[in-house]
C-alpha positions in Angstrom: 22.8 -22.6 -0.6 22.0 -19.7 -2.9 21.9 -17.3 0.1 25.3 -18.6 1.2 26.7 -17.9 -2.3 25.0 -14.4 -2.4 26.2 -13.1 1.0 30.0 -13.3 1.3 31.1 -11.1 -1.6 31.3 -7.3 -1.0 27.9 -7.1 -2.8 26.3 -9.1 0.0 28.0 -7.4 3.0 31.3 -9.3 3.0 30.3 -11.9 5.6 28.3 -15.0 5.2 24.8 -14.9 6.6 24.8 -16.6 10.0 23.3 -20.2 9.9 20.6 -19.3 12.5 19.4 -16.5 10.2 19.6 -18.6 7.0 17.3 -21.2 8.7 14.7 -18.5 9.5 14.6 -16.6 6.1 11.9 -18.6 4.4 9.7 -18.9 7.4 9.9 -15.2 8.2 9.3 -14.1 4.7 6.3 -16.4 4.4 4.7 -14.7 7.4 4.5 -11.4 5.5 1.7 -11.2 3.0 3.4 -8.2 1.3 6.5 -10.2 0.6 7.1 -12.6 -2.4 10.0 -14.5 -3.9 10.7 -15.3 -7.5 12.9 -18.3 -8.2 14.7 -19.4 -11.4 15.8 -23.0 -11.8 18.5 -24.4 -14.1 19.2 -27.9 -15.2 18.5 -30.6 -12.7 16.3 -28.3 -10.6 19.2 -26.3 -9.3 18.4 -22.7 -8.1 19.8 -20.4 -10.8 18.7 -17.2 -9.0 16.2 -15.5 -6.8 14.5 -12.2 -6.1 13.0 -11.4 -2.7 10.5 -8.6 -3.0 8.5 -6.4 -0.6 5.4 -4.5 -1.4 5.3 -0.9 -0.2 3.2 2.2 -0.8 3.7 5.4 -2.7 2.0 8.3 -1.0 2.3 10.5 -4.1 0.7 7.8 -6.4 -1.6 6.5 -3.7 -0.7 3.0 -5.0 1.5 0.0 -4.3 5.1 -0.1 -5.2 7.4 -3.2 -5.2 11.0 -3.2 -3.9 13.4 -5.8 -5.1 15.2 -6.3 -1.8 17.5 -9.1 -2.9 18.3 -10.2 -6.5 21.0 -12.8 -7.0 22.2 -15.1 -9.7 24.4 -18.1 -9.1 27.9 -17.8 -10.6 27.1 -20.9 -12.7 24.2 -19.1 -14.4 25.6 -15.6 -14.8 25.3 -14.0 -18.3 22.5 -16.3 -19.3 19.6 -13.8 -18.9 18.5 -15.0 -15.5 18.4 -11.6 -13.9 16.3 -10.2 -16.8 13.9 -13.2 -16.5 13.7 -12.7 -12.7 12.9 -9.0 -13.1 10.4 -9.8 -15.7 8.5 -12.1 -13.4 8.8 -9.5 -10.6 7.3 -6.9 -12.9 4.4 -9.3 -13.8 3.6 -9.9 -10.1 4.0 -6.2 -9.3 1.4 -5.3 -12.0 -0.9 -8.0 -10.7 -0.7 -6.3 -7.3 -1.5 -2.9 -8.8 1.9 -1.5 -8.2 3.0 1.6 -10.1 6.7 1.3 -9.7 9.6 -1.1 -9.0 12.5 0.0 -6.8 15.8 -1.6 -5.8 19.2 -0.6 -4.4 22.6 -1.3 -6.0 26.1 -0.6 -4.8 28.0 2.1 -6.7 30.8 -0.4 -7.4 28.6 -3.2 -8.8 28.8 -2.2 -12.5 27.6 -5.6 -13.7 24.3 -5.3 -11.7 23.9 -1.7 -12.8 24.2 -2.7 -16.4 21.6 -5.4 -15.9 19.2 -3.1 -14.2 19.6 -0.3 -16.8 19.0 -2.9 -19.6 15.7 -3.7 -17.8 14.8 0.0 -17.6 15.9 1.0 -14.2 17.5 4.4 -13.7 18.8 6.4 -10.7 15.9 7.9 -8.8 15.5 11.7 -9.1 12.4 13.8 -8.6 14.0 17.2 -9.4 17.4 17.7 -11.1 18.2 20.7 -8.9 17.8 18.5 -5.8 19.8 15.6 -7.1 19.4 11.9 -7.0 17.8 10.1 -4.1 20.2 8.4 -1.6 19.5 5.2 0.3 20.3 5.5 3.9 20.1 3.2 6.9 20.0 3.1 10.7 20.5 -0.3 12.3 18.3 -1.1 15.2 20.4 -3.2 17.5 
């Protein structure tokens, strides 16, 4: 249910995740030892939010990094500190895995998420001011 709430708005791509994909997410993530999920629960055991994370590797640091691939909070639990708690737990797990950095992507127009990420200590990625900020690109393999 949380994935269905997360995907339709523009922040999730504008279209609901297809039912066949929803049914495969947990199984596919569980096959990957470098993936982990943090869940937050509200009253009555309802899922308040989640963070799907993937461990990567920094060549420059010769150490693990953790990317927060998805982070979502249910509308019912917004502005209650859930995203901060999720990122805190992700950070704990990242440190336990020996990671030296957390990364994530955020849409330019998602000011609420940017505010939450900045509050936690995230900032745009830049190695050298003269070269500018890093950009996140994609190429779909269809």
